C-alpha positions, 0 to 999 in steps of 0.5 A, a space after each residue: 557541577 551541583 546546584 546551589 541554594 539560589 539555583 534551587 530557588 530559581 527552579 522553585 520560582 519557575 515551577 509557578 508557571 508549570 505546576 504540573 512538571 515543576 517537581 520533574 524539572 527540579 530534580 532532573 534539569 541537566 542545566 548549569 544554573 547559577 545565581 550571580 547575585 552579589 557579583 558586582 561585575 555582572 551587575 554592571 554589564 548590559 544584558 546583551 551581546 554587542 558588536 559595533 558596526 556601520 549597520 546593525 542587526 538586532 537579535 532576540 534569542 531564547 537564551 533563558 528558559 522557564 520564568 521569573 518571580 515578578 514580585 521583585 521589581 529589581 530587573 537585575 535580580 529577575 535576570 539572575 534568577 533565570 536559567 541560562 540554556 547553553 544550547 541556544 547560545 549557539 545562535 549568538 555564535 552563529 550570528 557573530 561568525 557570519 558577521 565576522 566573515 562578512 566584515 573580513 570580506 573586502 569585496 563585500 558591502 564596499 567597506 560597510 561593516 555589520 554589527 549586532 545587538 542580541 537580547 533574550 527573547 522571553 517565551 512567556 506572553 506577558 514578558 515577550 515585549 520587555 526586551 524589544 521595548 527596551 531595545 526600541 525606547 531605551 532603559 527609561 522605558 518612555 514610550 515614543 521617546 528614546 534618549 539613545 543615539 540614533 542607531 542604524 538597525 536594518 533587520 531584526 532576527 526573531 527567536 525560534 518561536 513563531 509566537 515571539 516573531 509574531 509579537 515582535 513583528 506586531 510591535 514593530 509594525 504598530 510602534 512607530 518611533 520617530 528616532 528609530 528606523 525599524 527594519 525587516 524581521 527575519 525569523 530563524 525558527 521553523 516555518 510558521 504559516 501564521 507568519 505567511 500573512 504579508 498583509 499583517 507582517 509586510 516586513 517579515 521574511 522567514 528563513 526556514 524552508 517551507 514544510 509543505 512536504 512534512 506530512 508526506 515525510 511522516 506518512 512515508 515513514 509510516 509506510 516504510 515500517 508498515 504502521 497504519 494505526 496511529 494516534 495524533 497529538 497536535 498543538 491547537 494553533 494554526 500550524 497544528 490545524 494545518 498539519 492535521 488537515 495535511 496528515 488526514 489527507 495523506 493518510 487517507 490516500 495511503 490507507 493509514 488510519 487514525 486511532 485517536 486524535 487530540 488537538 491540545 492547546 498549550 494551556 491544557 498541559 496544566 489541566 491534569 484531568 484532561 491530560 490524564 484521560 489522554 494518557 489513559 487512552 494512549 496506554 489502552 490503544 493498540 496504536 503504538 505510534 504517536 505523531 506529536 506536532 508542535 513547536 519546540 516549547 510545546 513538544 518539550 512540555 508534552 513530552 516531559 509530561 508523558 515521559 512520567 508514565 510507563 508507556 511501553 513500546 510506543 514510538 513518538 514521531 516528532 516534527 522537530 528536534 527538542 531538547 529532551 535532556 531537559 527532563 532527565 526523568 524522561 530517560 529513566 523511562 525513556 528506554 521504553 519509548 522510541 523517539 523519531 524526529 524529523 529535523 530539517 536537513 542542512 549542510 555544514 558551514 565550514 569553519 564554524 566548529 573552529 570558530 566555536 572552539 576558539 571563542 572566549 570572553 576576552 575576544 568578545 568583552 561585550 557579550 554578557 552571555 558568554 561571560 556568564 557561561 565562562 563563569 558558570 562552567 569553568 569557575 573563573 574569577 575576575 578582577 573587580 575593576 575589569 570584567 574583561 580580565 579573567 583569572 584562575 581559568 583552565 588553560 585553553 578552556 573552550 566550549 568544546 569541553 562542555 558535554 554534548 548534551 549541554 552544548 553541541 558543537 555541530 551547527 543546529 537548524 536555528 543556527 544555520 538559519 541565523 547564519 543565512 539570515 545575516 548573509 541575506 541582509 548582507 546581500 540585500 545591502 550589497 545590492 542596494 549599494 550597487 544601485 546607489 552612489 557612495 555619496 548618496 548613502 553616506 551623510 557626515 561620514 556615516 552610512 544612511 540606513 535604508 528605509 524598510 521599503 527598500 530593504 523589503 524590495 531587495 530582500 524579497 529578491 535575494 537569492 544566493 548559495 551559502 558556503 554549504 552549497 545550499 540555495 537560500 531564497 527569501 521570497 515565499 513563492 519561490 522558496 524551496 521545500 525542506 528536506 528532512 533528516 530522520 533522527 533517533 535518540 540513543 538512550 544513555 544513563 544520567 540524562 545523556 542523549 545522542 541523536 543519530 541520523 538514521 535516514 533522510 527524506 527528500 521531496 526532490 528525489 526522483 524515485 526513492 524519497 525516503 531512505 532509512 537504515 533500520 539497523 541503526 535504530 534503537 528500539 525499546 527495551 527487549 525489542 529487536 525489531 520495529 514494533 507493530 502498530 496495526 488495527 488488524 494483522 495483515 492478511 497473508 497471501 491466500 486471503 483477502 480483506 473483509 472490512 468490518 462495517 462501521 470501522 476504519 478501513 485498517 480494521 478488517 477480517 481475513 477471508 480465504 479466496 474462493 476456488 480458482 482465485 488467488 491473492 499473491 500479496 499481503 493485505 489484498 482487498 480482492 482475490 484475483 481469478 486465475 486465467 482459464 488455462 491456469 488454476 489456483 494451488 491449494 494455498 491459493 497464492 499462485 496460479 499454476 498452468 493447467 495440464 492438457 487432458 483428454 480421454 486417453 487410451 492409457 487411462 482406466 476409463 479410456 482403456 475400458 471403453 477401448 476394450 469394450 469397443 474391440 470386444 463387441 466389434 470382435 463378437 459381432 464379427 464372430 456372429 457374422 462368421 456364424 451367419 456365413 457358415 450357417 447361411 443355408 439353414 432355415 433360420 438364417 434364410 428366413 430373416 433376409 440374409 442380405 439385410 442381416 449381413 448389412 446390419 452386422 457389418 454396420 454394427 461392427 463400424 458402430 463399435 469401431 467408430 467409438 474409438 474416434 472419440 478416444 485419444 487426443 482430438 484433432 480437426 479430422 477426428 472431430 469431424 469423423 466422430 460425428 459424421 461416422 457416427 451419424 452415417 453408420 447408425 443411420 445404416 444400422 437403424 434403416 437396416 432394422 427398418 428394412 427388416 421390419 418392413 420385410 417381415 410385414 410384407 412377407 406375412 401379407 404376401 402369403 395371400 394370392 393376388 395381393 399387391 404386397 407380394 409384388 413389393 416383396 418380390 421386387 425387393 422394395 424394402 432394400 431401397 429403404 437403406 440407401 434412401 434413409 442414408 442419403 437423407 442423413 448424408 445430406 444433413 451431415 453435409 449441411 452441418 459441415 458447411 454451416 458450422 463443422 465440429 472443431 477442437 475446443 478446450 474445457 478449463 473448468 470441468 477438472 481442477 488443474 487440467 484443461 480438457 481438450 475435446 471436440 466441440 459439436 460446432 452447430 448444436 442444431 445440426 447435431 440434434 438434427 442428426 440425432 433426431 433423425 436417428 431417433 425418428 427412424 428408430 421410432 418408425 422401426 419400433 412402431 412397425 415392429 411392434 405392430 408385427 410382433 404377433 404375426 404367425 411366423 415360425 422365424 418371425 423376428 419382429 419381437 426381437 426388432 421391437 426390443 432392439 428399438 426399445 433399447 436403442 430409444 431408451 439409451 439415446 433418450 437417457 443420453 440427452 440429460 446425462 450428456 448435458 449434465 456431464 463435463 469434460 472427459 465424462 461427457 465424451 465417455 457418456 457419448 462413447 458408452 451410448 454408442 456402444 450400449 445402443 449398438 450392443 442392444 441391436 446385437 443382443 436383441 436381434 442376433 443373440 436368439 438366432 445364435 442360440 438356436 444355431 449353436 445350442 438348439 440345432 434341432 429347432 433350426 430345421 425345415 421339419 420343425 419349421 413345418 410343424 410350427 406352421 401347421 400348429 399356427 394355422 390350427 390355432 383359433 383366430 
């Protein structure tokens, strides 16, 4: 149905209130607007919806939108120029439906009937008092006086806006009429924190549940979609400031950051420069999610303005359902925006839809708004003499015929609260009747209206379950928290809209408070998945957050985890260190168990050391065989055959003891490693010391009468070996008694492996054993060095000196290398030191003798020995 000239005129007049959006609403307003000027029937009707009853309820509903031109004082013309909002007419039907249900219930209210008077509640501050004032004083508008008969009003249902409820509440509290007993006020709009001041509004009880969980619901939705970078547009009122503080607290706890925030008063909608600056910031910001909070009128004005601009892929998270279809242009660009709304959840009242389907002006002849709706939409005409009788109406015409974006058949949140408000009044009256006799409540056949104090007392204690099974409590201290349906608008052309429930939030759910069906959400054009709204992209596993100084915690860089550290989740702030028996994989996303490792026989290093030990021990055995075979030759006899045998046998054991260090360690092998090493090396070094002392004594014994000769003949040097060995055995016994070696692990030396090795136990004992060996070696080196130039043909003092020099060099070098090495290398260093020091003995002491025995037998003879002795004696001293 198109617009008439008078309709365009009414919209033009309305644009005086909203200069910024008037053109938008002029072109896109999907409402049926009609001027009823010249219609005598409507001019004679009272601008109300009325039903008689013993006890009356007054209702002030926002049945019109925008404003009027007050230059004309004719109220009928003003009323005609207003635009009727069909969607809000459902509030009237909800009240009528509840009243009829109660009146039909014979067990309720003891035959007392309810009635109602419904007026329009203007949303403009300068005219909000008009209809309440008319209701109180009558059409003559004489303060403190009414010519109307006494009316039994017990309650007032105030409009959807908290401002309207506050203004009506202030009027009823301050404007005391002697002829009219004012009742309690029941706002049916969203919960308003301003109205919670019972000192200022003692007779006001809000029907909507508390919205203390609204901030939690919004933050839960942000977390569900991983949105941590959002903008805030909040209305500048007490409710807006309250939700702003709640959002800040909940967002801070959940690491959600505010990209920008604007607290916008309603008057700023007309401040073009301020709104343009906000719009530019929204477009430039990387935040793709905007939380917009305010009452429905505020949301409608703000969304209509923002809808004029192309802001792609922005998600608008609203605190309530608002009729976005009022701006059809919004839906021209609406496919670039994604509105998500949090609407308070409520049950379905059975029979309400059937009631709406059957309602018509003939059933409710005193409903001015229903008659006007029928006239506008169905093109009905009427008899001039009777406004109740209609003609030329379509057969079975019904509100069900209206499109969904014009009139919704399903019960809205406000209608649900209106229905509950009527039942709350009825329950309070019923309780009063139970406490009073019928005679005390009726005078001259008329019901006595209870005083406001009585109504407040009973209403405060009202608690009941409605037909939907929901509990209704008016006492604010016991009032339940709201549950929320999450709605998404599916966009269609020509201003149509379809609100689809895509999830729910319940603060009473024990585990999962939020449930969302992502597949049902219609995102922006070209988008197949939810948009991103983050300051910094998430750090993938293997990286950690590195926060940027001076910026929000949502803004960070990603830094790779250190060695042997992992991060196995997205956006970890700290990497986790792997346990000692595990190691980090290359991506540093998980810890893997380390493989046990040790110096094994089958690996190259272990195999090389084993071969070296076996070859050297075999070579030593061959030398021992050579000495046994040539034991009667002068060179073998001259160097103390018994000591040579002992030294060769001890060297064989020195080479073989290195095999104890190779292979998987166990307790026995760890003990044998150190004890065998200490004892056999002590035997070898003490044998070298004995040989050195023997050489010295042999030279000193050449002079007759010397005491040295007795020491040599008595075999005193041979006692050096058992004495030195006994001392070493004692040290090893103390070592085993104090802190013996044990099997240990090294988890840090080799990546991905746990090295199994032998721990020395007491390092002090180990260094005592090693220090004792070095002491014996230095003593032997000193004695041999002093005897190196003694004139003896087969004097081996020089060779003993070199052997001790090699031995000391090896073990002095061993200490720093051993301490700097790790894992298997440390074991290999110790094995190599054992082999090299033993090989030094073998090479320096026995290699020259084998050379003479095997390759220069001419020098291994007594004749050669005597010649050298003679030459040595003739040399000048």
